LOSEKOL-895623 format. One record per residue (C-alpha): residue in one letter; x, y, z. Coordinates in nm, 2 decimals, always signed. Each point is the difference from the previous one (the first is absolute). Layout:
// residues N
[kemi a, [X, Y, Z]],
...
//
This chain:
// residues 131
[kemi m, [+21.50, +29.40, +12.46]],
[kemi r, [-0.11, -0.32, +0.17]],
[kemi a, [-0.33, +0.16, +0.09]],
[kemi v, [-0.06, +0.10, -0.36]],
[kemi v, [+0.06, -0.36, -0.12]],
[kemi l, [-0.22, -0.15, +0.27]],
[kemi c, [-0.28, +0.25, -0.09]],
[kemi a, [+0.03, -0.09, -0.37]],
[kemi l, [-0.02, -0.37, +0.08]],
[kemi f, [-0.30, +0.06, +0.22]],
[kemi l, [-0.18, +0.19, -0.28]],
[kemi v, [+0.08, -0.27, -0.26]],
[kemi a, [-0.14, -0.26, +0.24]],
[kemi c, [-0.32, +0.19, +0.06]],
[kemi t, [-0.07, +0.06, -0.37]],
[kemi t, [+0.06, -0.35, -0.14]],
[kemi t, [-0.31, -0.16, -0.14]],
[kemi p, [-0.14, -0.30, +0.17]],
[kemi p, [+0.01, -0.34, -0.19]],
[kemi p, [-0.30, -0.08, -0.21]],
[kemi q, [-0.29, -0.17, +0.16]],
[kemi r, [-0.21, -0.29, -0.14]],
[kemi f, [-0.37, +0.06, -0.07]],
[kemi e, [-0.26, -0.26, -0.11]],
[kemi g, [-0.35, +0.09, -0.12]],
[kemi v, [-0.22, +0.07, -0.30]],
[kemi w, [+0.09, +0.28, -0.24]],
[kemi e, [-0.28, +0.15, -0.21]],
[kemi w, [+0.13, +0.18, -0.31]],
[kemi g, [-0.18, +0.16, -0.30]],
[kemi f, [-0.10, +0.33, -0.16]],
[kemi e, [+0.03, +0.27, +0.28]],
[kemi h, [+0.01, -0.28, +0.25]],
[kemi n, [+0.29, -0.12, +0.22]],
[kemi r, [-0.08, -0.15, +0.34]],
[kemi f, [+0.18, -0.25, +0.22]],
[kemi r, [-0.17, -0.19, +0.28]],
[kemi a, [+0.22, -0.21, +0.23]],
[kemi q, [-0.10, -0.35, +0.12]],
[kemi g, [+0.08, -0.18, +0.33]],
[kemi d, [+0.10, +0.15, +0.33]],
[kemi e, [+0.07, +0.34, -0.15]],
[kemi a, [-0.35, +0.05, -0.14]],
[kemi e, [-0.12, +0.24, +0.27]],
[kemi r, [+0.27, +0.24, -0.08]],
[kemi w, [-0.11, +0.02, -0.36]],
[kemi q, [-0.35, +0.15, +0.04]],
[kemi d, [+0.12, +0.32, -0.17]],
[kemi s, [+0.09, +0.03, -0.36]],
[kemi w, [+0.33, -0.15, -0.11]],
[kemi c, [+0.16, +0.01, -0.35]],
[kemi l, [+0.30, -0.18, -0.15]],
[kemi e, [+0.27, +0.19, -0.19]],
[kemi v, [+0.19, -0.22, -0.23]],
[kemi s, [+0.27, +0.03, -0.27]],
[kemi r, [-0.08, -0.12, -0.35]],
[kemi a, [+0.19, -0.32, +0.05]],
[kemi e, [-0.18, -0.08, +0.33]],
[kemi f, [-0.33, +0.10, -0.16]],
[kemi r, [+0.06, -0.27, -0.27]],
[kemi r, [+0.07, -0.25, +0.28]],
[kemi l, [-0.32, +0.10, +0.19]],
[kemi l, [-0.21, -0.06, -0.31]],
[kemi a, [+0.19, -0.31, -0.14]],
[kemi s, [-0.29, -0.24, +0.09]],
[kemi a, [-0.27, +0.23, -0.15]],
[kemi p, [-0.16, -0.10, -0.33]],
[kemi k, [+0.13, +0.19, -0.30]],
[kemi p, [-0.06, +0.25, -0.13]],
[kemi i, [+0.00, +0.20, +0.32]],
[kemi r, [-0.31, +0.21, +0.04]],
[kemi h, [-0.06, +0.25, +0.27]],
[kemi d, [-0.37, +0.04, +0.00]],
[kemi p, [-0.16, -0.16, +0.19]],
[kemi p, [+0.28, -0.02, +0.26]],
[kemi m, [+0.17, -0.33, +0.07]],
[kemi r, [+0.08, -0.17, +0.33]],
[kemi v, [+0.34, -0.15, +0.06]],
[kemi r, [+0.12, -0.18, +0.32]],
[kemi v, [+0.35, +0.12, +0.06]],
[kemi i, [+0.29, -0.04, +0.23]],
[kemi v, [+0.24, +0.30, -0.03]],
[kemi e, [+0.29, +0.16, +0.17]],
[kemi g, [+0.02, +0.37, +0.04]],
[kemi r, [-0.01, +0.31, +0.22]],
[kemi v, [-0.30, +0.18, +0.14]],
[kemi i, [-0.04, +0.37, -0.08]],
[kemi e, [-0.25, +0.21, +0.18]],
[kemi a, [-0.20, +0.28, -0.16]],
[kemi g, [+0.04, +0.36, +0.12]],
[kemi p, [-0.28, +0.20, +0.16]],
[kemi p, [-0.30, +0.11, -0.22]],
[kemi l, [+0.05, +0.32, -0.21]],
[kemi h, [-0.22, +0.29, +0.11]],
[kemi l, [-0.06, +0.24, -0.29]],
[kemi d, [-0.09, +0.37, +0.04]],
[kemi d, [-0.35, -0.06, -0.12]],
[kemi g, [-0.07, -0.24, +0.28]],
[kemi l, [+0.04, -0.31, -0.22]],
[kemi v, [+0.19, -0.29, +0.17]],
[kemi l, [+0.19, -0.24, -0.23]],
[kemi p, [+0.15, -0.33, +0.11]],
[kemi n, [+0.38, -0.01, -0.01]],
[kemi g, [+0.04, -0.36, -0.06]],
[kemi f, [+0.10, -0.25, -0.27]],
[kemi g, [-0.17, -0.17, -0.29]],
[kemi h, [-0.28, +0.14, -0.21]],
[kemi r, [-0.11, +0.34, +0.14]],
[kemi g, [+0.23, -0.05, +0.30]],
[kemi l, [-0.26, -0.21, +0.18]],
[kemi c, [+0.25, -0.26, +0.14]],
[kemi q, [+0.13, +0.11, +0.34]],
[kemi h, [+0.28, -0.26, +0.00]],
[kemi q, [+0.21, -0.15, -0.27]],
[kemi i, [+0.23, -0.29, -0.03]],
[kemi a, [+0.30, +0.07, -0.22]],
[kemi v, [+0.05, -0.35, -0.13]],
[kemi t, [+0.36, -0.11, -0.04]],
[kemi r, [-0.07, -0.37, -0.09]],
[kemi v, [-0.29, -0.21, -0.10]],
[kemi v, [+0.03, -0.34, +0.18]],
[kemi e, [-0.32, -0.15, -0.14]],
[kemi s, [-0.31, +0.09, -0.19]],
[kemi q, [-0.32, -0.19, -0.09]],
[kemi y, [-0.28, +0.14, -0.22]],
[kemi l, [-0.33, -0.03, +0.18]],
[kemi g, [-0.24, +0.14, -0.26]],
[kemi l, [-0.18, +0.33, -0.07]],
[kemi l, [-0.13, +0.22, +0.27]],
[kemi e, [-0.38, -0.03, +0.03]],
[kemi y, [-0.19, +0.32, +0.08]],
//
């Protein structure tokens, strides 16, 4: 019985989620556009595509400093500090006809990594994205 209890405790300890991390950078958001780029020491890590996943309440906090009404085309840029957890995408999907589809996040699954935002610490509207 003792071994069963120890095994259960071990499994619970291994499956607990890590605490949220803090991320700072620029979030670009608009029609079919969701990209996060970190700033500072972590910038090298962020060369791939990253997206933010936010609840409706946190989304409002992210865009609190943006001019109203909120428009999504062209995309806007917002400097953010958020807390959340990193989620990695799965491997690409290989279809029978030879087509390979990304298995990621965001529009068309193009983001290989996602931050599931649990709290918006700060946001500052920077303007519209210039193409």
